[in-house]
Each structure stands twice: as structure tokens, then as C-alpha cells.
TORKOL-301767 format. One record per residue: residue number from 1; residue in three letters; y, z, x of N, C-alpha, C in turn. Coordinates in Angstrom, 2 decimals. Layout:
BEGIN
  resi  resn      n_Y      n_Z      n_X     ca_Y     ca_Z     ca_X      c_Y      c_Z      c_X
   NUM   ala        Y        Z        X        Y        Z        X        Y        Z        X
...
end
This chain:
BEGIN
  resi  resn      n_Y      n_Z      n_X     ca_Y     ca_Z     ca_X      c_Y      c_Z      c_X
     1   met  -122.92   -36.83    52.72  -121.68   -36.08    52.85  -120.62   -36.69    51.97
     2   ser  -119.85   -35.87    51.35  -118.78   -36.35    50.49  -117.45   -36.29    51.21
     3   tyr  -116.44   -36.80    50.55  -115.08   -36.74    51.07  -114.48   -35.38    50.70
     4   tyr  -113.64   -34.86    51.59  -113.03   -33.55    51.38  -111.59   -33.63    51.86
     5   met  -110.70   -32.92    51.17  -109.30   -32.92    51.56  -108.69   -31.55    51.33
     6   his  -107.96   -31.07    52.33  -107.22   -29.82    52.20  -105.86   -30.03    52.84
     7   ser  -104.84   -29.68    52.11  -103.49   -29.91    52.60  -102.63   -28.67    52.39
     8   val  -101.94   -28.27    53.43  -100.88   -27.26    53.35   -99.68   -27.91    54.03
     9   pro   -98.48   -27.47    53.72   -97.31   -28.11    54.32   -97.40   -28.20    55.85
    10   gly   -97.35   -29.42    56.35   -97.38   -29.65    57.78   -98.77   -29.82    58.38
    11   arg   -99.81   -29.70    57.55  -101.18   -29.83    58.05  -102.07   -30.47    56.99
    12   leu  -102.83   -31.46    57.43  -103.76   -32.15    56.55  -105.12   -32.19    57.22
    13   arg  -106.15   -31.85    56.45  -107.52   -31.95    56.94  -108.31   -32.77    55.95
    14   val  -108.98   -33.78    56.46  -109.86   -34.58    55.61  -111.21   -34.70    56.30
    15   lys  -112.22   -34.86    55.48  -113.55   -35.18    55.98  -113.96   -36.50    55.35
    16   thr  -114.52   -37.35    56.17  -114.94   -38.65    55.69  -116.28   -39.02    56.31
    17   pro  -117.20   -39.50    55.52  -118.51   -39.86    56.07  -118.43   -41.06    57.00
    18   leu  -117.32   -41.79    56.96  -117.22   -43.01    57.77  -117.10   -42.72    59.26
    19   ile  -116.48   -41.60    59.65  -116.38   -41.32    61.08  -117.45   -40.34    61.56
    20   lys  -118.22   -39.80    60.61  -119.28   -38.86    61.00  -120.32   -39.62    61.84
    21   his  -120.58   -39.11    63.02  -121.52   -39.70    63.97  -121.08   -41.10    64.43
    22   asn  -119.77   -41.35    64.39  -119.24   -42.64    64.82  -118.04   -42.40    65.74
    23   ala  -118.32   -42.15    67.01  -117.27   -41.82    67.97  -116.30   -42.98    68.17
    24   lys  -116.79   -44.19    68.11  -115.93   -45.36    68.30  -114.89   -45.46    67.18
    25   leu  -115.32   -45.32    65.95  -114.39   -45.37    64.83  -113.45   -44.16    64.84
    26   ser  -113.97   -43.02    65.22  -113.16   -41.81    65.33  -112.02   -42.03    66.33
    27   ala  -112.32   -42.62    67.48  -111.29   -42.92    68.48  -110.28   -43.93    67.95
    28   his  -110.75   -44.90    67.19  -109.86   -45.90    66.59  -108.90   -45.23    65.60
    29   val  -109.42   -44.31    64.80  -108.59   -43.58    63.84  -107.52   -42.78    64.57
    30   glu  -107.91   -42.09    65.62  -106.93   -41.34    66.41  -105.83   -42.26    66.94
    31   lys  -106.23   -43.41    67.44  -105.27   -44.36    68.03  -104.22   -44.80    67.02
    32   phe  -104.65   -45.19    65.81  -103.64   -45.66    64.85  -102.84   -44.51    64.23
    33   leu  -103.44   -43.31    64.12  -102.68   -42.18    63.58  -101.61   -41.71    64.55
    34   trp  -101.90   -41.76    65.86  -100.91   -41.34    66.85   -99.67   -42.24    66.81
    35   gln   -99.79   -43.43    66.28   -98.65   -44.36    66.21   -97.69   -44.04    65.06
    36   ile   -98.08   -43.13    64.19   -97.25   -42.77    63.04   -96.20   -41.76    63.47
    37   asn   -94.95   -42.10    63.20   -93.84   -41.20    63.52   -93.94   -39.93    62.70
    38   gly   -93.97   -38.79    63.37   -94.05   -37.51    62.68   -95.36   -36.78    62.93
    39   val   -96.37   -37.49    63.42   -97.63   -36.84    63.75   -97.41   -36.00    65.01
    40   glu   -97.69   -34.71    64.91   -97.45   -33.79    66.03   -98.71   -33.47    66.81
    41   ser   -99.81   -33.31    66.11  -101.09   -33.11    66.79  -102.18   -33.72    65.92
    42   leu  -103.28   -34.02    66.58  -104.33   -34.75    65.89  -105.66   -34.44    66.54
    43   ala  -106.68   -34.22    65.72  -108.03   -34.00    66.23  -109.02   -34.64    65.27
    44   thr  -109.91   -35.43    65.83  -111.01   -35.95    65.02  -112.29   -35.36    65.58
    45   asn  -113.27   -35.18    64.72  -114.55   -34.64    65.14  -115.65   -35.53    64.54
    46   pro  -116.19   -36.42    65.36  -117.24   -37.30    64.84  -118.54   -36.58    64.48
    47   cys  -118.72   -35.37    64.97  -119.92   -34.61    64.59  -119.85   -34.16    63.12
    48   thr  -118.64   -33.81    62.67  -118.49   -33.33    61.29  -117.81   -34.34    60.37
    49   gly  -117.20   -35.37    60.95  -116.46   -36.34    60.14  -115.08   -35.85    59.76
    50   ser  -114.56   -34.88    60.51  -113.30   -34.24    60.17  -112.12   -34.84    60.94
    51   ile  -110.98   -34.91    60.26  -109.72   -35.33    60.87  -108.70   -34.25    60.51
    52   ile  -108.08   -33.66    61.53  -107.04   -32.65    61.29  -105.74   -33.17    61.89
    53   ile  -104.72   -33.22    61.05  -103.42   -33.75    61.47  -102.35   -32.70    61.17
    54   thr  -101.56   -32.35    62.18  -100.35   -31.58    61.92   -99.19   -32.54    62.07
    55   tyr   -98.19   -32.36    61.23   -97.11   -33.35    61.17   -95.78   -32.69    60.83
    56   asp   -94.72   -33.39    61.16   -93.35   -32.96    60.87   -93.03   -33.36    59.43
    57   gln   -92.86   -32.38    58.58   -92.62   -32.64    57.15   -91.32   -33.37    56.88
    58   lys   -90.40   -33.33    57.83   -89.13   -34.03    57.66   -89.28   -35.53    57.89
    59   lys   -90.36   -35.92    58.55   -90.56   -37.33    58.89   -91.65   -38.01    58.06
    60   ile   -92.62   -37.23    57.60   -93.77   -37.81    56.90   -94.37   -36.78    55.95
    61   thr   -95.09   -37.25    54.96   -95.75   -36.36    54.00   -97.27   -36.53    54.11
    62   ser   -97.98   -35.56    53.57   -99.44   -35.66    53.56   -99.88   -36.87    52.73
    63   gln   -99.14   -37.16    51.66   -99.50   -38.31    50.83   -99.37   -39.62    51.60
    64   met   -98.36   -39.72    52.45   -98.20   -40.92    53.28   -99.37   -41.05    54.25
    65   leu   -99.81   -39.95    54.82  -100.96   -39.98    55.72  -102.23   -40.37    54.97
    66   leu  -102.42   -39.79    53.79  -103.59   -40.14    52.98  -103.56   -41.61    52.59
    67   asp  -102.38   -42.11    52.25  -102.25   -43.53    51.89  -102.62   -44.42    53.08
    68   thr  -102.20   -44.01    54.27  -102.54   -44.77    55.48  -104.05   -44.79    55.69
    69   leu  -104.67   -43.63    55.57  -106.12   -43.56    55.73  -106.84   -44.38    54.65
    70   lys  -106.31   -44.35    53.44  -106.91   -45.12    52.34  -106.76   -46.61    52.60
    71   thr  -105.57   -47.05    53.00  -105.32   -48.47    53.27  -106.24   -48.98    54.37
    72   arg  -106.50   -48.16    55.37  -107.37   -48.55    56.48  -108.86   -48.44    56.11
    73   gly  -109.15   -47.96    54.91  -110.54   -47.85    54.47  -111.29   -46.67    55.05
    74   ile  -110.56   -45.68    55.56  -111.18   -44.52    56.19  -111.44   -43.39    55.20
    75   phe  -110.59   -43.28    54.20  -110.67   -42.14    53.27  -110.49   -42.64    51.85
    76   asp  -111.33   -42.14    50.94  -111.24   -42.50    49.53  -110.87   -41.26    48.72
    77   pro  -109.57   -41.11    48.39  -109.14   -39.92    47.65  -109.81   -39.76    46.29
    78   ala  -110.24   -40.86    45.69  -110.90   -40.78    44.38  -112.24   -40.04    44.48
    79   lys  -112.84   -40.05    45.65  -114.13   -39.38    45.85  -113.98   -38.01    46.51
    80   ala  -112.75   -37.64    46.80  -112.51   -36.41    47.56  -112.58   -35.17    46.70
    81   val  -113.09   -34.12    47.30  -113.11   -32.79    46.70  -112.02   -31.99    47.41
    82   thr  -111.19   -31.31    46.64  -110.15   -30.48    47.24  -110.71   -29.11    47.58
    83   asn  -109.96   -28.34    48.33  -110.39   -27.00    48.70  -110.62   -26.14    47.46
    84   asp  -109.73   -26.22    46.48  -109.89   -25.44    45.25  -111.17   -25.83    44.51
    85   gln  -111.45   -27.14    44.44  -112.66   -27.59    43.78  -113.90   -27.12    44.53
    86   tyr  -113.84   -27.16    45.85  -114.96   -26.73    46.68  -115.25   -25.24    46.46
    87   ile  -114.19   -24.44    46.47  -114.35   -22.99    46.26  -114.89   -22.71    44.86
    88   his  -114.35   -23.39    43.86  -114.81   -23.20    42.48  -116.29   -23.56    42.35
    89   ser  -116.68   -24.68    42.96  -118.07   -25.11    42.90  -118.98   -24.10    43.59
    90   ser  -118.57   -23.62    44.74  -119.37   -22.62    45.47  -119.48   -21.33    44.69
    91   ala  -118.37   -20.89    44.09  -118.39   -19.66    43.30  -119.29   -19.83    42.07
    92   ser  -119.25   -20.99    41.45  -120.11   -21.24    40.28  -121.58   -21.18    40.67
    93   arg  -121.92   -21.79    41.82  -123.31   -21.75    42.28  -123.73   -20.33    42.61
    94   ala  -122.85   -19.57    43.25  -123.16   -18.18    43.60  -123.38   -17.35    42.34
    95   thr  -122.54   -17.55    41.34  -122.68   -16.82    40.08  -124.00   -17.18    39.41
    96   glu  -124.35   -18.45    39.42  -125.60   -18.89    38.81  -126.80   -18.25    39.52
    97   ile  -126.77   -18.23    40.84  -127.85   -17.61    41.61  -127.94   -16.12    41.31
    98   phe  -126.80   -15.45    41.23  -126.76   -14.02    40.92  -127.40   -13.75    39.56
    99   tyr  -127.00   -14.50    38.53  -127.55   -14.27    37.19  -129.04   -14.56    37.14
   100   lys  -129.50   -15.58    37.85  -130.93   -15.86    37.88  -131.69   -14.71    38.54
   101   ala  -131.12   -14.15    39.61  -131.77   -13.04    40.30  -131.84   -11.81    39.40
   102   val  -130.74   -11.51    38.71  -130.71   -10.35    37.81  -131.69   -10.55    36.66
   103   ala  -131.68   -11.75    36.07  -132.59   -12.03    34.96  -134.04   -11.96    35.43
   104   gly  -134.30   -12.51    36.62  -135.66   -12.48    37.16  -136.13   -11.06    37.40
   105   ala  -135.24   -10.23    37.94  -135.60    -8.83    38.18  -135.86    -8.11    36.86
   106   phe  -135.05    -8.41    35.84  -135.23    -7.79    34.54  -136.56    -8.19    33.92
   107   val  -136.86    -9.48    33.96  -138.13    -9.97    33.38  -139.30    -9.39    34.15
   108   glu  -139.19    -9.37    35.47  -140.27    -8.81    36.29  -140.50    -7.34    35.96
   109   ser  -139.42    -6.60    35.81  -139.52    -5.18    35.47  -140.15    -5.01    34.09
   110   ala  -139.74    -5.83    33.14  -140.27    -5.73    31.78  -141.75    -6.08    31.75
   111   leu  -142.14    -7.10    32.47  -143.55    -7.50    32.49  -144.42    -6.54    33.28
   112   glu  -143.82    -5.89    34.27  -144.57    -4.95    35.07  -145.11    -3.81    34.20
   113   gly  -144.29    -3.29    33.35  -144.73    -2.23    32.44  -145.77    -2.74    31.46
   114   ser  -145.60    -3.94    30.97  -146.55    -4.53    30.03  -147.90    -4.75    30.68
   115   ala  -147.88    -5.20    31.92  -149.15    -5.44    32.61  -149.92    -4.14    32.80
   116   leu  -149.21    -3.07    33.12  -149.88    -1.77    33.28  -150.43    -1.29    31.94
   117   ser  -149.68    -1.50    30.87  -150.16    -1.11    29.53  -151.40    -1.90    29.16
   118   leu  -151.36    -3.21    29.48  -152.50    -4.07    29.16  -153.72    -3.63    29.98
   119   leu  -153.50    -3.31    31.22  -154.59    -2.87    32.09  -155.18    -1.54    31.57
   120   ala  -154.33    -0.64    31.10  -154.79     0.65    30.56  -155.69     0.44    29.34
   121   val  -155.39    -0.57    28.55  -156.20    -0.84    27.35  -157.61    -1.23    27.77
   122   phe  -157.75    -1.99    28.84  -159.07    -2.45    29.27  -159.85    -1.35    30.00
   123   ile  -159.15    -0.34    30.50  -159.86     0.73    31.24  -160.29     1.74    30.28
end
């Protein structure tokens, strides 16, 4: 699993492999994040490795939260994929699959006629 980050004003979601399947570390992360002034709600999910934080933008920024997670060794922004990158990557894979399917159908159709012609020659 890779690192993932999505941020909109007042809400930050990160995924980190460090808390995935680690309920003890997940609880520790919740404990230290709740101590940050401006955190309004918080949810960690050790099944998915996800941390969702809503916060008061007048008191704290998403960058400050990310820096805290980085300092604690929980999140590595250098390895993180953003939502835009994730969508672009998924769209690129979907496009590649689509073109392979179209090309495969075209080749199959072209060879189908050739095979029948070849069979007719032998009959």
C-alpha cells in the first residue's frame, strides 16, 4: 500500500501503511492528534490505514497537520499520491485497457475473415 493524501479546506485525509492493521498505533495517532488545537473531528481506520481529520482553518492548516504526522514518522509526503494523481493514473489505466480491447477486437475480426478464407482454400 502506498501513501495517499487528499485535502480540501477544513478536511484532510491521509492513508499510511504504518497504521494499516495496527490498532495500537492507530489509537496512539488519534491520541496525539486530539491534542492539537483546532482539530474538530478525527477518525482513524486501521483496516484501511486511513486518517480523516476535520479542523478549524482559523487555528490550523492541513500543512501543519501533515508536518505533525511527518515529524512523528506516521506519514511520508514524498511518497504520497494526491487525489488528482490517483485519478489521472486510474484514467490512464482505463484508457490503456480500452485501447487494448478495441485493438484486440479489431485484430480478432481481421483474422477471423482470414481464417475462413484460408479454410475455404483447403476445402
